[in-house]
Structures are given as structure tokens and as C-alpha cells.
DRENKOLMAR-361305 format. One record per residue: residue in one letter; x, y, z of N, C-alpha, C in turn. Coordinates in steps of 0.05 Angstrom, whole numbers, padded with zeros to 5 digits, always signed. Example, Ala and Ser with C-alpha at 12.3 -4.5 7.8 and 13.67 -1.06 7.14 Angstrom:
A+00264-00114+00156+00246-00090+00156+00264-00066+00156S+00257-00045+00142+00273-00021+00143+00258+00001+00157
***
This chain:
M+03684+04322+04910+03707+04310+04913+03727+04326+04894D+03750+04340+04903+03771+04358+04882+03788+04338+04877L+03790+04337+04850+03811+04318+04837+03839+04317+04848A+03852+04341+04855+03881+04357+04863+03879+04338+04895N+03860+04358+04909+03854+04353+04940+03852+04318+04938W+03842+04294+04925+03830+04273+04919+03867+04257+04918F+03871+04269+04893+03908+04260+04898+03923+04259+04920Q+03924+04283+04930+03940+04293+04956+03929+04279+04981S+03908+04266+04985+03904+04258+05002+03903+04225+05006I+03908+04215+04970+03917+04191+04962+03952+04196+04965S+03962+04210+04962+03997+04214+04966+03995+04210+05000E+03988+04218+05010+03982+04222+05032+03988+04206+05059R+03985+04181+05050+03973+04155+05064+03979+04136+05055R+03990+04118+05067+03992+04087+05058+03964+04074+05049W+03966+04049+05038+03946+04041+05028+03943+04013+05040P+03923+03994+05050+03930+03970+05053+03926+03954+05034I+03941+03929+05034+03939+03906+05011+03928+03891+05013L+03920+03864+04998+03908+03844+05005+03908+03830+05022P+03885+03812+05040+03907+03800+05059+03922+03773+05054S+03923+03763+05036+03937+03733+05033+03959+03747+05028T+03965+03773+05010+03995+03781+05000+04004+03786+05022L+03990+03808+05042+04008+03809+05077+04021+03784+05084N+04003+03770+05081+04009+03737+05101+04039+03730+05078G+04041+03731+05047+04061+03720+05037+04082+03739+05044V+04075+03773+05046+04107+03786+05054+04117+03775+05079K+04092+03774+05100+04101+03770+05126+04123+03750+05125D+04106+03726+05110+04121+03702+05112+04154+03708+05098A+04156+03724+05078+04189+03717+05058+04200+03733+05073C+04187+03769+05092+04214+03775+05104+04218+03762+05134A+04206+03742+05149+04209+03728+05161+04238+03714+05164R+04239+03703+05148+04261+03689+05147+04292+03705+05153H+04311+03687+05154+04337+03693+05156+04345+03721+05132N+04361+03738+05129+04365+03753+05113+04383+03748+05091D+04392+03725+05096+04404+03710+05076+04387+03688+05051L+04356+03688+05059+04344+03672+05049+04319+03687+05043I+04315+03713+05048+04303+03726+05036+04306+03738+05006S+04284+03728+04988+04283+03728+04959+04271+03752+04951F+04289+03764+04936+04280+03796+04920+04257+03788+04891T+04268+03755+04886+04249+03743+04867+04219+03749+04873D+04224+03731+04901+04196+03723+04908+04177+03746+04920L+04193+03770+04931+04182+03791+04926+04170+03797+04912A+04187+03806+04892+04171+03825+04864+04148+03805+04853N+04154+03783+04859+04129+03759+04850+04101+03769+04868L+04101+03774+04890+04089+03787+04904+04073+03809+04903C+04096+03829+04889+04083+03853+04887+04075+03855+04854L+04072+03836+04845+04067+03828+04814+04032+03812+04825S+04033+03809+04832+04010+03797+04839+03990+03809+04851D+03995+03834+04860+03982+03846+04880+03982+03877+04871P+03959+03891+04857+03972+03923+04847+03970+03944+04871L+03961+03936+04886+03959+03950+04920+03986+03955+04928L+04007+03932+04928+04032+03929+04944+04043+03935+04913L+04035+03935+04893+04059+03947+04878+04059+03973+04879F+04033+03990+04883+04032+04014+04884+04056+04026+04907D+04047+04011+04929+04064+04012+04958+04087+04027+04953L+04102+03999+04931+04130+03996+04930+04137+04022+04908L+04117+04027+04891+04127+04039+04867+04138+04083+04872R+04111+04074+04893+04116+04111+04902+04140+04117+04916V+04159+04092+04929+04182+04096+04939+04198+04113+04924V+04207+04102+04891+04219+04112+04882+04210+04124+04845G+04191+04133+04857+04165+04146+04840+04179+04185+04829G+04186+04184+04850+04199+04219+04854+04234+04216+04850S+04245+04188+04840+04265+04191+04838+04283+04208+04820R+04291+04229+04814+04303+04240+04799+04317+04236+04770A+04341+04210+04778+04348+04193+04755+04323+04182+04735L+04302+04167+04748+04277+04156+04741+04271+04174+04720Q+04259+04206+04732+04248+04222+04715+04262+04233+04699R+04287+04237+04699+04306+04247+04669+04310+04224+04651N+04311+04189+04660+04315+04174+04633+04286+04162+04634E+04266+04173+04643+04235+04159+04635+04236+04133+04632S+04238+04110+04658+04243+04086+04646+04229+04082+04667V+04217+04047+04666+04204+04046+04686+04220+04016+04692P+04225+04022+04720+04236+04010+04732+04229+03976+04735S+04247+03947+04728+04236+03926+04743+04226+03927+04769V+04210+03914+04777+04206+03906+04805+04226+03897+04827E+04242+03876+04814+04263+03866+04827+04287+03886+04834Q+04289+03898+04806+04308+03922+04807+04299+03938+04831T+04283+03952+04834+04277+03966+04852+04275+03959+04879L+04270+03934+04883+04279+03929+04910+04309+03925+04908M+04324+03910+04903+04354+03916+04904+04360+03937+04919L+04345+03968+04897+04361+03989+04890+04357+03996+04926M+04329+03994+04937+04324+04004+04959+04345+03989+04983G+04353+03961+04978+04363+03959+04998+04345+03935+05014L+04356+03916+05025+04346+03890+05042+04338+03911+05060E+04352+03929+05082+04341+03931+05100+04314+03947+05092A+04316+03958+05074+04294+03979+05081+04270+03979+05066V+04269+03955+05050+04252+03936+05046+04239+03927+05067V+04242+03908+05077+04240+03898+05103+04225+03919+05124A+04238+03938+05119+04232+03957+05140+04200+03967+05132R+04200+03983+05112+04183+03981+05090+04155+03969+05092F+04162+03942+05081+04138+03929+05087+04128+03913+05103G+04148+03916+05131+04140+03905+05156+04111+03930+05172K+04101+03952+05154+04090+03968+05166+04062+03976+05149L+04060+03954+05126+04038+03936+05112+04016+03932+05126S+03996+03942+05123+03968+03935+05137+03942+03910+05114A+03931+03900+05128+03908+03888+05097+03882+03899+05106M+03874+03901+05079+03843+03909+05074+03827+03887+05085H+03805+03901+05104+03791+03879+05112+03761+03896+05108V+03737+03880+05104+03713+03896+05122+03717+03909+05144I+03705+03935+05149+03706+03947+05171+03677+03954+05183P+03669+03949+05197+03639+03959+05200+03639+03989+05203D+03615+03996+05192+03616+04024+05192+03629+04045+05173K+03656+04031+05166+03676+04047+05146+03685+04034+05121L+03682+04008+05120+03683+03996+05093+03676+03972+05091D+03651+03975+05066+03625+03957+05063+03640+03935+05048A+03633+03908+05053+03635+03879+05045+03639+03877+05017E+03610+03890+05006+03614+03890+04979+03627+03907+04963V+03633+03925+04978+03659+03946+04969+03687+03938+04958V+03692+03919+04986+03718+03899+04982+03720+03886+04966E+03698+03868+04964+03698+03844+04938+03702+03862+04910A+03690+03885+04905+03692+03903+04880+03712+03909+04878V+03729+03916+04903+03763+03928+04900+03769+03903+04891E+03767+03877+04902+03791+03859+04892+03777+03847+04871D+03753+03846+04857+03747+03844+04831+03762+03859+04809W+03766+03885+04813+03779+03901+04795+03808+03904+04791L+03818+03897+04821+03841+03888+04827+03852+03856+04808G+03838+03840+04805+03841+03819+04798+03837+03815+04767R+03823+03838+04750+03826+03844+04725+03856+03860+04718S+03864+03876+04734+03883+03879+04722+03909+03865+04721R+03912+03840+04742+03919+03814+04739+03923+03800+04708V+03893+03798+04703+03885+03783+04679+03894+03801+04659A+03894+03837+04653+03902+03845+04639+03931+03838+04627A+03945+03840+04654+03981+03838+04649+03998+03822+04637L+03975+03793+04642+03984+03770+04637+03979+03772+04609I+03950+03785+04593+03947+03780+04572+03962+03792+04551I+03974+03827+04562+03993+03837+04547+04019+03818+04550K+04023+03810+04560+04048+03794+04563+04050+03767+04543E+04030+03763+04534+04017+03735+04516+04025+03752+04499W+04010+03776+04492+04011+03788+04462+04030+03793+04455L+04054+03805+04474+04083+03826+04464+04098+03786+04462S+04096+03778+04472+04102+03741+04468+04103+03732+04444I+04076+03732+04435+04079+03720+04407+04089+03749+04385A+04086+03768+04400+04092+03786+04371+04127+03789+04372G+04128+03774+04388+04165+03762+04392+04176+03789+04403E+04161+03803+04425+04179+03828+04441+04183+03816+04469H+04204+03813+04476+04215+03804+04507+04217+03815+04518K+04213+03850+04524+04210+03864+04537+04178+03875+04545V+04175+03863+04567+04145+03864+04568+04141+03876+04606E+04157+03870+04616+04149+03883+04649+04142+03915+04655D+04143+03934+04629+04136+03961+04631+04106+03952+04624C+04102+03938+04602+04068+03943+04598+04051+03929+04627F+04065+03897+04631+04057+03887+04657+04049+03905+04680V+04071+03929+04684+04070+03944+04705+04039+03966+04707A+04037+03972+04678+04031+03996+04672+03998+03981+04677A+03992+03952+04666+03964+03939+04665+03962+03948+04694L+03975+03932+04721+03970+03933+04739+03960+03957+04751I+03971+03971+04747+03966+04002+04759+03940+04021+04746Y+03929+04011+04718+03911+04022+04704+03889+04023+04723N+03881+04006+04736+03854+04006+04751+03859+04020+04785L+03882+04023+04791+03880+04030+04812+03868+04062+04820P+03868+04076+04809+03851+04106+04819+03822+04096+04817A+03814+04078+04806+03789+04065+04806+03771+04045+04832C+03796+04035+04836+03795+04019+04855+03797+04039+04886L+03818+04057+04883+03822+04073+04904+03789+04093+04912Y+03782+04102+04892+03752+04116+04884+03731+04100+04905L+03731+04068+04902+03705+04055+04906+03709+04053+04948I+03742+04055+04946+03747+04052+04979+03735+04084+04988Y+03743+04103+04975+03732+04128+04987+03710+04134+04987R+03694+04121+04967+03667+04124+04967+03651+04105+04981N+03661+04081+04987+03653+04061+04998+03626+04053+04993Q+03619+04055+04963+03591+04050+04964+03605+04043+04932L+03572+04012+04923+03574+04005+04890+03571+04025+04875P+03592+04034+04848+03577+04052+04829+03543+04039+04814D+03539+04056+04808+03509+04058+04790+03518+04055+04767K+03538+04063+04753+03548+04063+04723+03573+04040+04718P+03574+04036+04702+03603+04018+04696+03636+04039+04713L+03643+04031+04728+03661+04037+04744+03675+04057+04736L+03695+04050+04707+03709+04074+04691+03694+04097+04687Q+03680+04091+04674+03662+04115+04673+03648+04126+04694E+03636+04124+04728+03632+04134+04744+03657+04152+04752V+03671+04144+04746+03703+04159+04766+03698+04178+04744A+03701+04173+04714+03703+04204+04704+03689+04215+04700D+03664+04211+04703+03642+04228+04704+03645+04249+04729H+03652+04232+04754+03650+04243+04776+03666+04266+04778F+03691+04261+04768+03711+04279+04764+03716+04303+04737G+03696+04294+04722+03693+04314+04694+03719+04313+04683S+03729+04286+04669+03748+04283+04658+03745+04251+04649D+03759+04251+04618+03763+04217+04613+03785+04210+04631Y+03778+04182+04632+03795+04163+04650+03812+04155+04636S+03824+04160+04616+03863+04166+04607+03872+04189+04617K+03859+04216+04618+03870+04230+04623+03874+04236+04660L+03851+04221+04684+03861+04219+04701+03875+04207+04711L+03879+04179+04696+03907+04167+04706+03933+04174+04699E+03931+04197+04676+03958+04205+04665+03965+04224+04695Q+03947+04243+04694+03947+04267+04727+03961+04243+04758F+03944+04226+04757+03944+04204+04783+03976+04197+04786V+03988+04184+04759+04018+04182+04758+04031+04205+04762R+04029+04234+04754+04043+04247+04760+04041+04258+04790A+04018+04258+04798+04020+04267+04827+04026+04256+04855I+04021+04233+04851+04031+04211+04868+04062+04216+04883P+04085+04215+04862+04083+04207+04838+04085+04182+04839L+04086+04171+04815+04099+04147+04798+04116+04148+04777P+04129+04128+04771+04162+04134+04752+04143+04139+04727A+04158+04165+04719+04156+04179+04699+04148+04160+04678G+04160+04137+04672+04164+04118+04645+04132+04114+04640L+04117+04110+04666+04085+04093+04662+04070+04118+04638L+04084+04141+04635+04070+04163+04623+04066+04154+04591T+04096+04142+04588+04088+04126+04560+04074+04104+04553L+04071+04096+04565+04042+04069+04560+04014+04081+04575L+04016+04106+04591+03989+04110+04612+03982+04140+04598G+04006+04158+04587+03998+04183+04579+03988+04190+04559G+03980+04215+04550+03976+04221+04520+03994+04213+04497G+04001+04231+04480+04014+04233+04460+04011+04209+04441A+04025+04205+04418+04021+04194+04395+04020+04166+04408P+03997+04148+04394+03998+04125+04388+04021+04105+04384T+04029+04082+04399+04048+04062+04398+04037+04034+04394K+04044+04015+04381+04033+03996+04384+04028+03980+04415R+04051+03993+04429+04054+03976+04455+04032+03989+04468K+04022+04012+04471+04002+04025+04481+03982+04013+04472Q+03973+04017+04448+03953+04006+04433+03936+03977+04447L+03958+03959+04446+03961+03925+04460+03951+03936+04483L+03963+03952+04496+03950+03949+04536+03927+03964+04536K+03909+03984+04520+03883+03988+04523+03873+03977+04511L+03877+03953+04495+03855+03933+04492+03869+03909+04506A+03879+03914+04522+03885+03888+04539+03869+03892+04557M+03861+03920+04574+03852+03928+04591+03820+03927+04590A+03811+03930+04563+03790+03938+04551+03779+03905+04555T+03795+03885+04541+03783+03853+04551+03779+03849+04577A+03801+03852+04590+03797+03844+04611+03775+03862+04628N+03776+03878+04633+03754+03899+04648+03727+03886+04628S+03712+03878+04611+03693+03880+04599+03680+03847+04598L+03691+03830+04606+03695+03801+04605+03665+03786+04619E+03657+03800+04642+03629+03795+04648+03612+03810+04633Q+03612+03828+04615+03592+03822+04586+03586+03812+04576G+03604+03785+04573+03597+03764+04552+03620+03761+04520W+03632+03740+04528+03662+03733+04508+03644+03736+04484W+03619+03737+04484+03605+03727+04460+03598+03754+04441R+03602+03777+04456+03590+03797+04436+03615+03823+04421A+03594+03822+04392+03614+03843+04371+03642+03855+04382P+03628+03878+04401+03647+03901+04415+03679+03884+04427W+03666+03859+04441+03687+03853+04457+03703+03840+04432N+03702+03827+04420+03714+03813+04396+03731+03829+04375V+03716+03848+04372+03727+03865+04354+03758+03880+04363G+03760+03878+04394+03779+03889+04406+03804+03864+04404L+03791+03843+04402+03815+03813+04400+03823+03818+04369D+03807+03825+04353+03814+03823+04321+03834+03843+04320V+03831+03873+04328+03849+03888+04321+03874+03880+04338A+03874+03869+04363+03897+03856+04381+03921+03839+04351A+03897+03821+04346+03916+03804+04321+03934+03821+04301K+03913+03831+04292+03925+03851+04272+03956+03861+04278L+03955+03869+04293+03979+03893+04312+04001+03870+04311I+03993+03847+04330+04013+03834+04323+04016+03810+04308G+04009+03801+04279+04011+03786+04264+03994+03760+04276A+03975+03754+04283+03976+03730+04299+03943+03726+04290T+03932+03697+04293+03898+03692+04292+03883+03705+04309S+03863+03708+04304+03842+03718+04331+03839+03701+04352Q+03846+03667+04344+03845+03644+04359+03871+03643+04369Q+03888+03657+04370+03921+03652+04390+03912+03678+04411V+03903+03706+04395+03896+03714+04419+03875+03721+04431Y+03850+03696+04424+03836+03691+04445+03847+03673+04472L+03862+03652+04449+03864+03631+04477+03883+03639+04499G+03897+03664+04487+03917+03683+04510+03906+03693+04533V+03880+03703+04527+03852+03709+04546+03849+03692+04563V+03843+03669+04554+03834+03648+04570+03863+03630+04589Q+03880+03628+04574+03899+03628+04595+03906+03646+04617A+03912+03668+04616+03915+03695+04638+03886+03685+04659C+03864+03678+04641+03839+03680+04665+03845+03662+04686L+03856+03634+04668+03855+03617+04687+03890+03615+04705T+03900+03629+04693+03924+03624+04715+03915+03649+04737V+03910+03662+04734+03901+03686+04755+03874+03659+04778A+03862+03661+04765+03852+03646+04781+03853+03622+04793R+03873+03606+04787+03890+03582+04796+03913+03596+04824Q+03917+03617+04833+03928+03632+04842+03922+03654+04859P+03895+03652+04864+03897+03687+04872+03897+03699+04891R+03898+03720+04884+03904+03737+04916+03887+03740+04933A+03853+03740+04919+03831+03741+04931+03809+03724+04915P+03787+03715+04928+03764+03700+04920+03757+03714+04885A+03754+03738+04886+03745+03759+04863+03766+03754+04842Y+03782+03746+04844+03807+03737+04826+03791+03718+04811T+03774+03700+04820+03775+03675+04806+03741+03693+04772Y+03735+03715+04792+03706+03716+04766+03723+03725+04736P+03739+03738+04726+03739+03726+04700+03745+03704+04687A+03747+03677+04703+03754+03652+04691+03726+03651+04694R+03705+03653+04714+03681+03643+04712+03666+03662+04691A+03673+03680+04683+03658+03698+04657+03668+03689+04630I+03691+03679+04629+03697+03657+04608+03676+03631+04605L+03662+03628+04625+03649+03605+04630+03621+03604+04616F+03609+03633+04612+03582+03641+04615+03573+03623+04588I+03549+03626+04594+03530+03608+04572+03522+03636+04559E+03526+03635+04525+03522+03661+04514+03487+03671+04515G+03487+03700+04520+03456+03704+04522+03457+03731+04534E+03443+03745+04549+03430+03769+04565+03442+03754+04598Y+03463+03768+04608+03474+03765+04624+03474+03792+04647K+03461+03787+04667+03460+03814+04687+03467+03802+04718R+03490+03812+04731+03487+03802+04761+03464+03819+04781P+03446+03796+04785+03433+03807+04799+03443+03828+04823Q+03423+03847+04830+03429+03865+04857+03423+03859+04881M+03448+03863+04904+03432+03849+04920+03434+03862+04948K+03441+03891+04937+03441+03909+04956+03430+03916+04966K+03394+03917+04964+03376+03925+04981+03360+03894+04992A+03365+03874+04985+03361+03845+04992+03354+03844+05020V+03328+03833+05021+03320+03834+05052+03322+03795+05060S+03339+03799+05081+03346+03769+05097+03313+03755+05097L+03312+03737+05097+03293+03715+05100+03305+03698+05118A+03295+03701+05149+03319+03685+05174+03308+03655+05170T+03280+03648+05163+03287+03619+05163+03274+03606+05150P+03275+03584+05142+03260+03568+05126+03233+03575+05112D+03211+03568+05134+03185+03576+05126+03186+03604+05116Q+03197+03622+05125+03196+03646+05109+03209+03649+05088L+03227+03630+05078+03235+03634+05045+03211+03617+05032E+03201+03601+05038+03183+03584+05028+03162+03602+05030Q+03153+03620+05047+03127+03638+05040+03141+03651+05014G+03158+03673+05021+03165+03681+04998+03176+03677+04971I+03175+03651+04964+03183+03633+04941+03147+03638+04927R+03139+03620+04945+03103+03617+04938+03093+03645+04937E+03099+03669+04955+03086+03688+04939+03102+03709+04911S+03128+03698+04915+03137+03712+04881+03126+03689+04854I+03120+03663+04865+03101+03656+04841+03080+03661+04830R+03057+03672+04856+03036+03684+04852+03044+03711+04836H+03061+03729+04843+03066+03751+04829+03071+03743+04806L+03087+03730+04801+03106+03721+04767+03076+03715+04754S+03064+03697+04756+03039+03689+04753+03014+03706+04743N+03002+03714+04766+02983+03738+04763+02990+03764+04754D+03020+03776+04769+03008+03805+04763+03027+03813+04736L+03059+03797+04735+03072+03799+04708+03064+03775+04686K+03049+03755+04694+03030+03752+04668+03042+03722+04655Y+03069+03712+04669+03077+03701+04652+03065+03672+04660E+03060+03654+04626+03045+03633+04624+03052+03604+04644R+03076+03611+04652+03085+03581+04656+03116+03587+04684V+03103+03581+04706+03124+03594+04723+03130+03567+04740L+03155+03559+04738+03172+03533+04755+03190+03549+04777Y+03190+03532+04800+03213+03533+04815+03223+03501+04822Y+03247+03500+04810+03262+03478+04817+03283+03483+04845R+03273+03465+04867+03287+03457+04896+03317+03446+04885Y+03337+03454+04896+03363+03442+04888+03362+03425+04918D+03366+03405+04904+03375+03370+04932+03396+03370+04935H+03414+03379+04953+03438+03371+04963+03452+03342+04963D+03434+03325+04968+03439+03290+04973+03444+03288+04939S+03427+03295+04930+03433+03285+04896+03438+03296+04877H+03449+03321+04888+03462+03340+04867+03440+03349+04846S+03417+03355+04850+03403+03358+04825+03379+03368+04835L+03364+03391+04815+03339+03403+04817+03315+03390+04816R+03296+03396+04831+03276+03379+04830+03243+03393+04834L+03228+03389+04815+03210+03415+04816+03189+03415+04842K+03191+03441+04848+03184+03442+04877+03146+03462+04877Y+03147+03475+04855+03123+03492+04854+03118+03501+04830Q+03103+03496+04820+03093+03494+04785+03064+03517+04784V+03059+03536+04754+03033+03545+04751+03042+03547+04721G+03019+03526+04707+03015+03522+04684+03021+03500+04666L+03036+03483+04679+03034+03461+04668+03011+03445+04666A+03008+03427+04645+02987+03412+04648+02981+03389+04656E+02968+03378+04667+02971+03351+04681+02983+03330+04668G+03004+03316+04679+03017+03292+04666+03035+03304+04651H+03047+03331+04656+03067+03338+04629+03089+03324+04644A+03108+03317+04626+03136+03311+04634+03157+03328+04653L+03146+03353+04648+03167+03370+04655+03155+03363+04699R+03133+03363+04702+03135+03354+04734+03146+03331+04747K+03152+03305+04729+03167+03289+04743+03201+03292+04735L+03209+03310+04714+03238+03307+04706+03256+03317+04730V+03279+03302+04736+03292+03318+04749+03319+03323+04734L+03323+03346+04749+03350+03366+04727+03380+03362+04743E+03393+03334+04726+03411+03331+04741+03445+03351+04732L+03456+03365+04757+03471+03385+04746+03505+03374+04740E+03499+03349+04715+03520+03338+04708+03541+03365+04695P+03569+03362+04697+03584+03379+04694+03593+03383+04657G+03581+03410+04650+03579+03415+04622+03555+03422+04615T+03533+03416+04642+03505+03412+04629+03497+03448+04629F+03471+03454+04613+03462+03478+04614+03459+03487+04642F+03444+03470+04657+03442+03482+04698+03463+03482+04707A+03485+03456+04701+03504+03464+04717+03521+03492+04721L+03519+03507+04695+03535+03529+04698+03514+03551+04700L+03495+03546+04702+03472+03569+04709+03475+03568+04742T+03471+03543+04748+03479+03548+04786+03498+03549+04793S+03522+03560+04773+03550+03563+04781+03556+03582+04805K+03534+03593+04802+03532+03626+04823+03505+03635+04813A+03503+03656+04829+03479+03669+04824+03474+03687+04801Q+03456+03682+04782+03456+03700+04757+03429+03693+04744S+03424+03719+04721+03395+03710+04705+03408+03701+04681F+03387+03694+04658+03388+03693+04631+03360+03693+04623H+03366+03703+04599+03340+03708+04581+03351+03692+04552A+03330+03680+04545+03340+03669+04518+03320+03669+04498P+03318+03696+04481+03302+03697+04461+03299+03676+04444E+03286+03669+04418+03284+03645+04400+03302+03634+04391S+03326+03657+04382+03341+03652+04367+03368+03638+04391V+03379+03652+04408+03387+03637+04437+03382+03616+04445R+03353+03615+04438+03341+03583+04452+03352+03557+04438N+03349+03571+04409+03350+03544+04388+03384+03544+04387Q+03405+03558+04396+03436+03551+04398+03439+03536+04423L+03419+03545+04439+03421+03526+04468+03417+03499+04457V+03397+03490+04457+03385+03465+04442+03411+03445+04426R+03418+03466+04406+03445+03458+04391+03464+03447+04412K+03475+03470+04428+03500+03459+04447+03494+03439+04468Y+03466+03442+04483+03465+03427+04511+03448+03406+04505E+03446+03383+04503+03438+03359+04502+03418+03356+04517D+03410+03376+04537+03397+03372+04569+03368+03357+04555D+03354+03342+04573+03325+03332+04568+03306+03355+04573F+03321+03374+04581+03300+03395+04595+03282+03405+04568F+03304+03420+04552+03299+03435+04523+03279+03411+04517E+03283+03388+04514+03260+03374+04502+03230+03374+04500H+03230+03393+04528+03195+03394+04541+03192+03419+04549I+03202+03436+04542+03194+03463+04548+03184+03474+04522G+03186+03453+04488+03171+03471+04466+03189+03496+04455D+03183+03501+04439+03192+03527+04426+03197+03554+04431S+03175+03562+04453+03183+03594+04465+03207+03599+04479E+03214+03630+04474+03231+03638+04493+03226+03629+04519F+03254+03642+04535+03245+03636+04560+03272+03656+04578A+03265+03656+04610+03283+03672+04632+03285+03650+04651V+03314+03647+04665+03320+03637+04685+03330+03641+04700M+03328+03640+04728+03351+03659+04744+03355+03631+04765S+03382+03634+04776+03388+03619+04800+03382+03631+04827L+03378+03620+04847+03376+03631+04867+03393+03621+04883Y+03411+03635+04907+03433+03636+04923+03422+03643+04941L+03430+03627+04977+03424+03637+05001+03446+03642+05004G+03471+03665+05012+03493+03664+05022+03513+03659+04993H+03521+03631+04997+03546+03618+04985+03525+03599+04975R+03502+03595+04980+03489+03569+04979+03468+03560+04955L+03464+03544+04945+03453+03551+04919+03417+03541+04932A+03393+03548+04933+03368+03546+04940+03348+03536+04918G+03357+03540+04887+03345+03534+04873+03335+03550+04847V+03320+03542+04832+03315+03563+04810+03295+03565+04799F+03285+03595+04791+03266+03607+04777+03265+03597+04748Y+03244+03591+04731+03244+03590+04706+03208+03606+04698V+03217+03619+04680+03186+03631+04667+03182+03632+04638D+03165+03626+04629+03163+03630+04597+03135+03640+04595N+03130+03632+04571+03100+03642+04557+03094+03615+04539G+03092+03590+04542+03091+03570+04528+03067+03567+04518R+03047+03577+04525+03015+03573+04505+03014+03593+04476S+03026+03618+04487+03022+03637+04470+03037+03642+04456G+03066+03637+04463+03089+03637+04449+03094+03674+04451R+03082+03693+04474+03083+03710+04467+03113+03724+04479A+03127+03739+04474+03153+03748+04473+03161+03755+04503I+03181+03755+04515+03195+03769+04541+03201+03796+04536D+03193+03816+04544+03203+03842+04533+03224+03856+04557D+03236+03864+04557+03259+03878+04579+03246+03887+04596T+03224+03893+04600+03218+03910+04624+03206+03880+04647S+03188+03863+04634+03185+03836+04648+03210+03821+04659Y+03226+03824+04641+03249+03806+04640+03259+03813+04676H+03269+03843+04673+03276+03852+04698+03270+03856+04720R+03236+03860+04718+03222+03850+04738+03218+03829+04752F+03228+03802+04732+03226+03773+04744+03254+03779+04757K+03277+03791+04748+03301+03790+04764+03301+03803+04786E+03281+03827+04791+03288+03839+04817+03273+03821+04833L+03247+03803+04825+03229+03799+04849+03242+03780+04857V+03261+03758+04844+03276+03739+04848+03297+03744+04875A+03309+03770+04863+03338+03776+04880+03329+03788+04905R+03306+03793+04910+03292+03803+04933+03294+03785+04953L+03287+03753+04946+03290+03731+04960+03321+03729+04980T+03343+03738+04966+03360+03731+04968+03373+03747+04999P+03382+03741+05009+03394+03745+05043+03415+03770+05038H+03418+03782+05049+03432+03813+05041+03468+03799+05063H+03490+03794+05051+03511+03792+05065+03530+03813+05064
***
């Protein structure tokens, strides 16, 4: 896919927006003309980067805007277009849906996820600038919403999940830094030239630096809020705006929660979930090649075979499977290998009380590896009875979901010898459990 031709194909067609945004637009435009609020329409645009993109394309080629290199406010743009033109344009919008043989459900989810990250980044940069005493924020807010758009459109075009981190894959595919690709995107569509002040090359300014830091922060949340590279970005932002790292971090938390409370799509809640991750090695299980286990009997057989494989082939010394009991909202031991007769774990019921280790683990499909140092931190942080009975060895654990329903939890360790769990055996553990998950 040639970059120039790709940009041309993007500019030649209109793109769908999120379904809930379209419903909001229809409701807003269905009112009597005297009751249609430009402020409400502007807020809808600022909640969905795809709708914002559709609007900015109308004025992107304006000679006046190109001359003064400004980024018009969204509400001003709507007013300049006029009510009749806005209603006519928004009346022809369509919604992004899963389309068999055209758009995969996992791709739609990924697009929604990256749109949500842009929205989080926009609120982060708004808060950071406010702390710094700067009240002109909409140009940075809009730039943040645009930042991930080329990557989202790439996902839609390719209709498959990336093998690498998304922005890196887009950059590698076109043989260009993502920042340069983004600059060309703004020029080619075209979008208001003022965006190039923030998204283009040239000398770094404080606003441009803060925008990049906000984007990097929002885009990498799922890698772990405790990681040093993630926190370094917050420290740099704090120095730029003359604030403490805690103030800067709280701005991130607030942005995640705000987006989660007013989600345009379910994936808008993912950044808030990432803020709740337990410290450790997280990787989202790959579900793309999972085979559906159609009946409960087939699932039970698959679980038993997985336990045998974990014990006999991967040589884990203790393998436990806890089944989720819906009525009591707890985990109960169903299968085990390696527990001594009369061991306390045989009868221990794991209650999923809010704030406990297993409540957080089972909030979604995810895996967790706890080397000795991390295990010790968990014991201090969570007073779960479970940790009193597993001994001092490191462990790995993974929640098993069937669609959106929690089925249980797999736990493995080498509790007798204390042998470490290396990366290879940990990844094979995750892959084995992930294969039990139906494909949706």
C-alpha cells in the first residue's frame, strides 16, 4: 500500500463513526432548528475522533485557515458552516459495525480502543495545561484526538490485528516515522494547517512536548503504570509544567475515569481498567486462533487435558484449577496436581471481595507472572488467605473467560523445588489456557 495512494483513498470517501455517537448526532439534529445546540454537537465531535475528523475535513482546505495557521474551535467551525449545512452533512453519516467478511469484531474493538486512548490523551493534555496556568487548550485537545487516527484507519483497511505495537507497525509498513506520517496525513486530507504546529516537525515547544508525553502516556497504559519508562514521561511532564509527579499522575487517573464514565464504546473503559492492573508482567491473551468448546463436557475435558499437559509436559510441580461459582461469587478448587493430602488449599474458598488480588485478576481475561520479588509485594499489599498457604515460590496465574463470562482460574508454581518459571514455560502456560477460550 503506497502512502500517497492510501491518503488519497482516505480523502475520497467518508468514514463511519461510532454507533453511540451517531445516535447522539441523530437525536441532536432531530430537534427543531431553534433547539439544536452547537455546543452539544461540538461536545459530540470532541468525544469521537472519527466524527471530529469528518467535521475538520470540511474546513481543512480553507484558504483563510491555511493563511493564519490556526486551529479553529469545533464550535466556531460548526457556526461558520451554518446550521443547515451541518444538519445536511451529519445526516449522511453512517456507523461503524462488524460486517461479516468485511470488518472483523476484534478489529472494531481495537479501533474503538485506540480512539478511546486519544480521548484520554486529550483530557490529560487539557489537565496538564490547566495546571501550568494555560487556558488555551482546544488546539492541543483536537491534536490529541487526531494523533491515533491514521493508525485506526490502517486497522480498518487491513482488517486484522497488528503483530507489533500498532503505531510501530504502521510506521514500519510505510517505512516512515509515525510522526512524519502523521504530518503528511494532515497535509494530504487536508486538515487545518494549524495542527502542524503541534503534530508537525520543527523546533520543539512546551505544548508540543506535552502533547507527545500525553499521547505516550495514554497509548502505553496497558503496559503497566508501575514501569519506569512510563513514569519517566510523567516526571518530564511535571518539570515542564512546574508540578509534582503526583499531580501529573492524578491528572492521568482522572482522564481515564472521565472517559470510562462517558464511554462512546465499551473499549473506552480499557484505560481505566489498565490503571487498576496489579503490578507484574501482564500480556493480553491472544484469542484470535482459539477454538470454541461447544459444550460444558468438552470444556471440562479441555481443562483436564490442560492440567495433565501443564504437569507432565511443562513440569509444573503444582497445578490448580479454581472454578468460578456464580451463586457465591467465589472460586472453588475443582482440579489439582501436587497438593499434599490435607493441604489447606484443598478446602480454601477464594472470595472475590472488591480490592482482593483475585477480584482484580478475574475482572477480565488476563495472565500474571509473579517472580519472588513481586510475590513479596503482593503479600504486603493484599492480605489474601491464599498467600499464607502457597509458600514462598514464584507463581503464574491466568483467568479463563468464556466470551464475557468468567469460568475459572488456573494457577501453577514449582512449590516443592522452588525452581523459577522462565519466560518460555510462562508463555506456553498462557497459550495453553488461551486455547480453551471460545472465539467471539
